[in-house]
C-alpha positions in Angstrom: -42.6 -51.4 35.8 -38.9 -51.9 35.0 -39.8 -53.9 31.9 -42.2 -51.2 30.8 -39.5 -48.5 31.2 -37.1 -50.6 29.1 -39.6 -50.7 26.3 -40.9 -47.1 26.4 -37.7 -45.0 27.1 -35.7 -46.2 24.1 -38.7 -45.5 21.8 -39.0 -41.9 23.3 -35.3 -41.4 22.7 -35.6 -42.5 19.1 -38.5 -40.1 18.5 -36.4 -37.3 20.0 -33.4 -38.2 17.8 -35.4 -38.4 14.5 -35.1 -34.7 13.6 -31.3 -35.0 14.0 -31.3 -38.0 11.7 -33.1 -36.0 9.0 -30.3 -33.3 8.8 -27.9 -33.2 5.9 -24.7 -35.0 6.7 -22.4 -32.0 6.8 -24.9 -30.1 9.0 -25.3 -33.1 11.3 -21.6 -33.4 11.8 -21.3 -29.7 12.5 -24.1 -29.8 15.0 -22.7 -33.0 16.6 -19.3 -31.2 17.0 -21.1 -28.3 18.6 -23.0 -30.6 21.0 -19.7 -32.2 22.0 -17.9 -28.9 22.6 -20.9 -27.7 24.6 -20.8 -30.9 26.8 -17.1 -30.2 27.3 -17.9 -26.8 28.8 -21.1 -27.4 30.7 -20.4 -30.9 32.3 -17.2 -30.1 34.3 -17.3 -33.3 36.3 -17.3 -35.4 33.2 -14.6 -33.3 31.6 -12.4 -33.6 34.7 -12.8 -37.4 34.7 -11.7 -37.6 31.1 -8.8 -35.3 31.6 -7.6 -37.4 34.6 -7.6 -40.6 32.6 -5.8 -38.9 29.7 -3.2 -37.3 32.0 -2.4 -40.8 33.4 -2.1 -42.2 29.9 -0.1 -39.3 28.3 3.4 -40.5 29.2 2.8 -43.9 27.5 1.2 -42.2 24.5 4.1 -39.8 24.1 6.5 -42.7 24.1 4.5 -44.2 21.3 4.0 -40.9 19.5 6.5 -38.2 20.3 4.4 -35.7 18.4 2.1 -35.6 21.5 5.0 -34.0 23.5 3.6 -30.7 24.8 0.0 -31.5 24.1 -2.1 -31.1 27.3 -4.9 -33.5 28.5 -7.3 -30.5 28.4 -6.6 -29.9 24.7 -7.0 -33.6 23.9 -10.2 -33.8 26.0 -11.7 -30.9 24.1 -10.9 -32.6 20.7 -12.3 -35.8 22.1 -15.7 -34.3 23.0 -15.9 -32.7 19.5 -15.2 -36.1 17.8 -17.7 -37.8 20.1 -20.4 -35.4 19.1 -19.8 -36.1 15.4 -19.7 -39.9 16.0 -23.0 -39.7 17.8 -24.8 -37.9 15.0 -23.3 -40.2 12.4 -24.6 -43.2 14.3 -28.0 -41.6 14.7 -28.3 -41.2 10.9 -27.0 -44.7 10.3 -29.5 -46.2 12.8 -32.5 -44.5 11.1 -31.3 -45.8 7.7 -30.2 -42.4 6.5 -26.5 -43.0 6.7 -25.9 -44.7 3.4 -23.6 -41.8 2.3 -21.5 -42.2 5.4 -20.9 -45.9 4.7 -20.3 -45.5 1.0 -17.6 -42.9 1.7 -15.6 -45.0 4.1 -12.2 -45.6 2.6 -10.4 -48.9 3.2 -6.6 -49.2 3.1 -4.6 -52.4 3.4 -7.3 -54.5 1.8 -4.5 -56.7 0.3 -4.0 -58.1 3.8 -7.6 -59.1 4.1 -7.7 -60.6 0.6 -4.6 -62.7 1.3 -6.0 -63.9 4.6 -9.4 -64.8 3.1 -7.7 -66.7 0.2 -5.9 -68.9 2.8 -9.4 -70.2 3.7 -8.7 -70.5 7.5 -10.9 -67.5 8.5 -10.1 -64.0 9.6 -10.4 -62.3 13.0 -10.5 -58.5 12.9 -9.1 -56.9 16.0 -10.5 -53.5 16.6 -11.3 -51.0 19.5 -13.7 -48.4 20.6 -11.8 -45.9 18.4 -13.2 -43.7 15.7 -16.6 -44.6 14.3 -16.3 -48.4 14.8 -20.0 -48.9 14.1 -19.6 -47.4 10.6 -16.5 -49.4 9.9 -18.2 -52.8 10.5 -21.3 -51.8 8.5 -19.3 -50.4 5.6 -17.1 -53.5 5.4 -20.2 -55.7 5.4 -21.8 -53.5 2.7 -18.8 -53.3 0.4 -16.7 -56.4 0.9 -17.7 -59.3 3.2 -20.3 -59.9 6.0 -18.8 -60.5 9.4 -19.9 -61.8 12.8 -19.4 -59.2 15.5 -18.9 -60.1 19.1 -20.8 -57.6 21.3 -21.7 -57.2 25.0 -25.1 -57.1 26.7 -26.4 -53.6 27.4 -28.0 -52.8 30.7 -31.4 -52.5 29.0 -32.5 -55.6 26.9 -34.3 -53.2 24.6 -31.2 -51.3 23.9 -29.4 -54.6 23.2 -32.0 -55.4 20.7 -31.9 -52.0 19.0 -28.1 -52.1 18.7 -28.3 -55.7 17.3 -30.8 -54.5 14.6 -28.4 -51.8 13.6 -25.3 -54.0 13.6 -27.0 -56.8 11.6 -27.6 -54.6 8.6 -25.8 -55.3 5.3 -25.4 -59.0 6.0 -23.5 -58.7 9.3 -24.4 -60.9 12.3 -24.0 -60.2 16.0 -23.2 -62.7 18.8 -23.3 -61.8 22.5 -20.0 -62.1 24.3 -21.3 -64.6 26.9 -20.9 -68.0 25.3 -19.5 -66.5 22.0 -16.5 -68.7 21.7 -18.3 -71.7 20.2 -20.1 -69.5 17.6 -16.8 -67.7 16.7 -15.0 -71.0 16.3 -17.8 -72.3 14.0 -17.6 -69.1 11.8 -13.8 -69.2 11.6 -13.7 -72.9 10.8 -16.1 -72.2 7.9 -13.7 -69.6 6.6 -15.7 -66.7 7.8 -14.8 -63.3 9.2 -15.2 -62.2 12.9 -14.8 -58.8 14.4 -13.8 -58.4 18.1 -13.4 -55.3 20.2 -10.3 -56.2 22.1 -10.1 -53.1 24.3 -12.8 -54.4 26.6 -12.0 -55.1 30.2 -12.8 -58.6 31.3 -13.0 -60.3 34.7 -9.7 -61.6 36.1 -10.9 -65.2 35.6 -11.4 -64.6 31.9 -8.4 -62.5 31.1 -4.7 -62.1 30.8 -3.0 -59.1 32.4 -1.3 -56.9 29.8 0.1 -53.4 29.8 -2.3 -50.8 28.3 -1.1 -47.2 28.1 1.3 -47.7 31.0 -1.1 -49.5 33.4 -2.1 -53.2 33.8 -5.4 -54.2 32.3 -7.3 -57.5 32.0 -7.5 -58.4 28.4 -9.4 -61.2 26.6 -7.2 -64.0 25.2 -10.0 -65.3 22.9 -8.5 -64.1 19.6 -5.1 -65.6 20.5 -6.7 -68.9 21.6 -8.8 -69.2 18.5 -5.9 -68.3 16.2 -3.8 -71.0 17.8 -6.6 -73.6 17.5 -7.5 -72.9 13.9 -4.6 -71.2 12.2 -6.8 -68.2 11.3 -5.3 -64.8 10.5 -5.5 -62.0 13.0 -5.7 -58.5 11.4 -6.1 -55.1 13.0 -8.8 -52.9 11.6 -9.0 -49.4 12.9 -11.0 -46.4 11.7 -10.0 -42.8 12.1 -11.2 -39.4 10.8 -9.3 -37.3 8.3 -11.3 -34.1 8.3 -14.7 -35.3 6.9 -13.4 -38.6 5.6 -13.5 -41.9 7.5 -10.5 -44.1 6.9 -10.0 -47.8 7.8 -6.6 -49.3 7.9 -5.9 -53.0 8.0 -2.6 -54.6 9.2 -1.5 -58.1 10.1 -0.7 -59.3 13.6 2.2 -61.6 13.9 1.3 -64.9 15.7 3.9 -67.4 14.5 6.0 -68.7 17.3 4.1 -66.8 20.0 2.1 -68.2 22.9 -1.3 -67.0 24.0 0.0 -64.5 26.4 2.5 -63.0 23.9 -0.2 -62.7 21.2 -2.6 -61.1 23.6 0.1 -58.6 24.7 0.8 -57.8 21.0 -2.9 -57.1 20.4 -2.9 -54.6 23.3 0.2 -53.0 21.8 -1.5 -52.5 18.4 -4.4 -50.8 20.1 -2.1 -48.6 22.2 -0.4 -47.5 19.0 -3.7 -46.6 17.4 -4.8 -44.6 20.4 -1.4 -42.7 20.5 -1.8 -41.9 16.8 -5.4 -40.6 17.2 -5.8 -39.9 21.0 -8.9 -37.8 20.5 -10.9 -40.7 18.9 -10.7 -43.4 21.5 -13.6 -43.9 23.9 -12.1 -42.5 27.1 -15.3 -43.0 29.0 -14.6 -46.7 29.1 -13.2 -48.2 32.3 -10.5 -50.1 30.5 -8.4 -50.8 33.7 -11.4 -52.0 35.8 -10.4 -54.6 38.3 -6.7 -54.6 37.5 -4.0 -53.8 40.0 -2.5 -50.4 40.0 1.0 -51.8 39.6 3.3 -53.2 38.5 3.1 -52.4 34.7 3.5 -55.7 32.8 4.6 -56.4 29.2 5.7 -52.8 28.8 
């Protein structure tokens, strides 16, 4: 029965979403924004949860971005729900193969960093996070510039895992599940390829390094740092954000020379923190980033 539900429910969801996918892009974004704002108002328990997490993170974000001084968690949460609604409708259109315009309009800045790293021939690891429309970023990069291997996690439903893999593998990209991904990632990097890793994912204590993340300790994967040290590949950040109706991707290098695994991993967390502080309404605040980590002390702050 569970297997039957895993097959049927995703298909019913897709049928329900099809009319939304057929909407013109500007209208879809407007409706998505409206859905998000409606959710903010009518799901108070979820809203309070997001506001609590944002309130705890605000002091760290203000240190990184003083422009947030005076901004309330309630205001940020409202903007977050609006962005989440637009993100959802964009992904729906992309999944149904109707999001070509979205991908074509993604603007990439800092491509010189990627070109220089690719020319070195030692492979490239893009460090990114659940910020902005990260799905559009990976697909647009594969479409316009270079296919990449994306490290992803299992979903609770195997069918959902399959559906997401079908989406992410478009335009030449390839996905590899996080469990046992290290060998595949090493192979891609040693062949001079490109890998994308979401580095704001909480990992079990046995797999992670404790770093500071928005003022609280969080278990963080050291995999990018370990691979960079083994292969000499380049680590680049690649974050996407929204400027009105335009999606912008910015690339920047991560310094690894002379640093050990722990220091590189801490630096990766700092890059992600800085991105969140710049665009706090675009990070996926639902995610339990601090899962399993001690409440104190703050490390690497």
